[in-house]
N, C-alpha and C positions, 0 to 999 in steps of 0.2 A: 392528472398531469398528461399533457399531450404526448403522443407517440409519433415517430417519424420514420419514413422509409426514404432514404437518400440514395438515388440510383446514379451510377456512372461517374462518381467522383474519383479523381486520381489521387493517389497518395504522393508523398514528396519524391518518390522514386519514379513516378509516372505511371504506376499500375492502377488501372480502373477497377473499382469494386462497388458493391452496394453496401450501405451501412444502415443499421436498424437501431432505433432508440426507443426505450420504454422505461418509465419510472426513473427518468433522469440518468440512465446508464446506456452504454452500448450493449446490445444483446444479440443473440443469434436470431435468424429470421423466424424460427419456430416459436420464439418467446415474444414476438411482437404482438401487441394487443390489437384487437380489431379496430377498424376505422382510423388507421394511421394516416397522417398527413404525408402526401407524396411530394418530394422535391426532386426535380430533374436537374442533375448536377453535371451533365456532360460538358466537358471543357473547363470545369472548375477543379481546383485542388483542395482537398480536405487536409487541414493541419491542426495539430493540437493547439488549444488556445494559448496565446502568449502570456508570459508571466513577467511582470515588471517588479524588480526589487527596489526601485528607487523612484517614488512618485510623491509629489507635494500636492496634497489635497486641500490645504489651507483651513479647513474646518476642523475644530472650532477657532473662531476669532477673526479670520480674514475671508469671510464669505463673499466679500466684494470681488475677490479674485477667483475663487473656485469653491465648490462644495463637494461633499462626498458624492452627491448625486450627479453633478455635472462632470466631475472627473470620471465617475463610473461610466457615464454615457460616452465620454471621449474614449475611454479605454475600449469599450465594446466596439465602437466604430473603427478602432485600430486593430481589432482582432484579439485584444487582451481579455482573458477571463479571470485574471487575478492581478491585483496591484498591491503594493506595499506602501503604506502611508507613513511618510517621514514625520518626525515628531516636532518640527519647528512650527507649532501652532500656538495659539493664544487661548488658554494657557498651554505651556509646553507639555507634550505627552510623556511625562516623567513619573506618572502614578498609574495604578491599576484603574482608577476611576476614569481618567481621560482616555486611555487606550480602549477601555470597554465602550465608551461613548462612540468612538470612531468605528469600532467593530460592529456595534449594534446598528449604526446608521447604514453601514454596508449591507448587513443582513436585511434590514428593513427595505431598502431599495431593490435588492435582489438582481442587480444588473451584472455584477461581477463580484467575486470574492475580494474583500478588503481586509488585508492583514496589517494591523498597526505595527510600526517599528517604534520601540521605546527609546527614550533618551538614555544615554550612558550616564550623564551627570545631571544633578538637580538644576533645572532651568537652563540646561546646556551651558552651564557656567564653567565647566571644566575642573571643578574642585572636589565636590562630594558626589559619590556614586548615588544614582537614583535608585528607586525601588525595583531593582532588577528581578528579584525572586517573586515579588508580589505581582509584577506585570506578567511574568511567565506563568504563574499559577492562576491568573485571572481567566475569565471567560475567553479573552482574546488569545491566550496561550502564546504570548510573545516570545520569539526565539532570536530575533535580530534586534540589535541595539546600536544606535548611532547618534552622534551629536551633529549630524550633517548640517553644513553651513558653518560649523565651528569644528576645528580640529581638537581632538583630545590631546592637548599639547604636553601635559605633565606626564612624564614616563611612568611615574609611580601609580598615578590614577589609571593609566592605560594598562599597566601590568595587573593591577587589582581587578579591573573589569574583565580582562581575559581569564584570570583565575576564577572569577565568580561564575561566568557564564559556562565555563567548562563543566560545571556540576550538572547542568541540564541540557548539554549539547547545544548551547547557544553560540552565537557568533557576534563579534564586534565589527561593525562596518565603519571604517575610518575615512573621514574626510581629510585627505593628506595635504595639509597646507600649514607650513610654518608661519604663524601670524607675525613674527618679528621680521620676516623677510618679505612680507606682502602688505605691510601697512600702507593703506591708501593706493594700492596697486589697481590699475584699471584694465590692463591687457597684457598679453605675452611680452616679456622683455626681449628686445631685439632691435634691429634696424628700424622697423616700422614704428615701434613705440617711441623711439628716439626722434624720428622724423615728425611724428604727430604731436609730440610734447605730452604724451600720456605716460604716467608712471608705470614702469614695467613690472611684470610678475614673473620672476625667474623660475625656470624649470627646477632648479635645485630646491626650491621651497617645497615642492611636492616630493621630490625624490628622497630628500633627507628624512622625511617622516616615514615614507614607505620602508626605507632601509632600517630605520630604528624599529619599526613595528614588526617587521618579519623576524627580526632577532628576538624581540619580546615574545612573539607567538611561538617561536622555536623553543625558547627557554621554558615557557609555561606549558607547551604542548597543547595549545588551544586554537580554536578556529578564528582566523582573521579574514576579513573581506575588505578589499581596497575599492572605494567608490571612485567612479569617473576618472580612470587613469587617462592622462593626456600627453605624457612625454615619452620619447624614445628611451631615455634613461630609466624611467619608471618601469617600462616593459622589461628591460634587461634585469633589473633588480628582482622583479617577480619571477622571471624565467629562471634565474639562478636559485632563488628560494625554493621553487618547485622541484628543481633537480636535487636539492638537498632534503626533500621530503617534508618541508615545512607546510603546515596546514593553512595555506593562503589561497584565496580565490580573488578574482578581480573582475571589474566591469568596465565597459567603454560605452559612451553614449553614441547614438546615431550622428549627432551633429559633429562630434569630434572625429568621426570616421569620414567626414565629407568636407567640412568647412575649415578655412585657414585664417590666420590672423590678418592677412591683407584686406579682409573685408572691413576691418575697423577703419580703413582709410575713408570710408563713406561717412564716418562719425554717426552712423545710425545705431542707436542703442539696442536695436533688436539683436545685434551681434555681440552684445555685452553679456558675458556668461561667466559663472564661477564653477570650476576653473576655466581659464580663458581659452579661446581658440588658439591653437599653436601653429607650427610651421608645416610645410608640405612633407618634410622629412619625418616629423612627428606623426602626421596622419598615416604615412606609409608604414611606420613602425607599429602603430596601433592596429592597422589592418593585418599586418603579418603576425602580430601577437594574438589577435583573435583567430586567425587561420590556424596557427600551430597549437592552440590550446593554452598558451600562456595567459591570455585573457579568456575567462570562462563564459562570460555572458554579455549580452547587450542589455543595457538598462536606460530608460529614457531620461532620468532626472527632470521629468516634467515639472516645470516651474512657472506656473501662471502668475501674471501680474496685471492689475487693472491698467487701462491705457495711460492714466496720468503718471504712473510709475515708469513708463517707457517713453512716453511722448514728451521728452524733455532733453536737455543737453546731456551728453555722454556721462560726465562726471557725477551728475545727480541721479542718473537712472539706476534702477534696480538691476541686479544680476539675474539672468535666467531666461529660458525659452520653454514654450510648450512643445511636447513631443509625442504624446501618446498616439495621435492619429496619423502621424507620418513615419513612425519608427520602422515598421516593417518595410515600407517602400524604400526608405533611405538605406537601410541595412542591406536590402536586396540589391540595390543599385551599386553600393560600395563593395559588396563582397561576392555576390553571385554573378552579376553581370561582368565583373572583372575576373571571374573564374578562380578567385581565391578560396571560395567555399562552394560546396554543392548546396542545393536547397535543403536537403536533409540535415547537413551540418549546421546551416544557419538556423534552422528551426530548433535544433538542440540548444543552441546558444540563446534563443529567445523563449524557450519553453521548458524543455527537459532539465537543462542545467540549473536555471534559476529556481525551478521547483525543488530540485534536490538540495540546493544551498539553503533555501528557506524551510525545507521539510514540509512542503505543501503537497501532501500525498494525493490529493484529488486532481492534480494537474500534471501536464507534461507528457501524456501518452494517449493514444487511441487504441483501445483493445477491449475485448469482450469483458464486461464486468466493471470497466472503468467509468468514472463519472463522465457524462457527455459534455465536456468543456472543449469546444473546438470552433474553428472558423473555416469558412469557404472563401477561397481566393481565386480571382481570375488573373492568372499570370500573363495572359496574352493582352490584357487591357492596360491602359494607363489613365491617369487622372491628373487634373490640375488643382493644386492647392489654392483654395480661396479662403483667406483668413476669416472673413465674416461668416462663412458657412461652417466653421469648426464647431463641434459640440462643446468644446471647452468654453467655460465662461469668459476666459481671457483669450486674447487673439495674438499674443506676442510670438508668432512663428517666424523664423528666418527663411522659411521655404515658400512664402507667399508668391504665387505666380508660377512656381516651378511645375513642370510636368513630370510625374513620377510613375515608375512601373508598379504593377501589382495592385489590383483593386479588391479590397475586402468587401465581399458581397453580403455575407451573413455571419453572425456570431451567435453561438449557443452557449448558454451558461446553465449547467445542471439540467441539460436536456430541454431548456426553454429557449425559444428564439428571442433574443434580446436586442438584436440589431439587424436591420435589413436595409441595404443601400437603396436609395431612391433611384429609380430607373431613368429619371429625367437627365 
């Protein structure tokens, strides 16, 4: 395995140091093997590799949209060294066999760690619990379970799931969406949806499920994670639950930190996403929630779709956006450039905190003896998003053409250089 001597890299607090890597780990200089590769990193910032708890890899079954390999490559180019594969594949990842298939593909490609998320219910149908224990005891060691894309709507099923995963310190990640309040909904409910003639998606459909589930988590004393929070009311419910000591964590996506529902006025389906883009007031509440720790992490909800699923009229288009390659830059712009977070605090929400929630022990820190999962970033540079140059197999980004801060220059996974930005 290659060894590296990285000189002059700044940490997130701006202190410059040298870093040494051997046998896939950070080591002291005296432990560095001979013939180490030299990397001059003056002007670059070294950060622990980012960890995404919410990624749609599509494989198996929808390889036309994405594969484990292409998603891993997109992750590495965005500075991620670990991604969590959502279970809405074909077949659904509701058995040990399917999660092991995804896990082994990630191991085979070796670009980043791929941790499968298991379905809560069989076929994500919301009725019968899936093989939670078998998935946990499998080679993949699944700890996070979600029916993402579908809400676990039955409160009895949700309670039983929370009780079950408590046995092995698992967590249920809920897609908070009351299906009865959102049937055929197309975008955020409000003045804009009424003017455009698109059926509205009320904030209360999200907030009602969050409120119910934090009470269930309190009753069971089990871990609950709320996926892609989008409303000011949802933030308040989670803030109150945390003050009461309930074991709830939450995530926000980069696009919900920046984009608002007025973009739907273009009728461009690239802005159609589940849950929908909300109002400016919601965006501000999400930023404040991420800043004060109510929202624990940034997660991409990377949702690739082939062009024919997006290049159509709004009502027929699929929900979702790709986000792995733009996540850091968008979050940096929304939170650090606005001085709501320091760089160190943002990195905690992109790396340390998600690693802790997922119990991903080899990620989230840069220290002697830790696995060398990290990225080098040029914070003084900017880059233009060009959708056709994205590593993701699908190109449905809402940020095409935008100039964003922070350039990922290199990403290392287990001490191996897996991504290097083309200097052109």
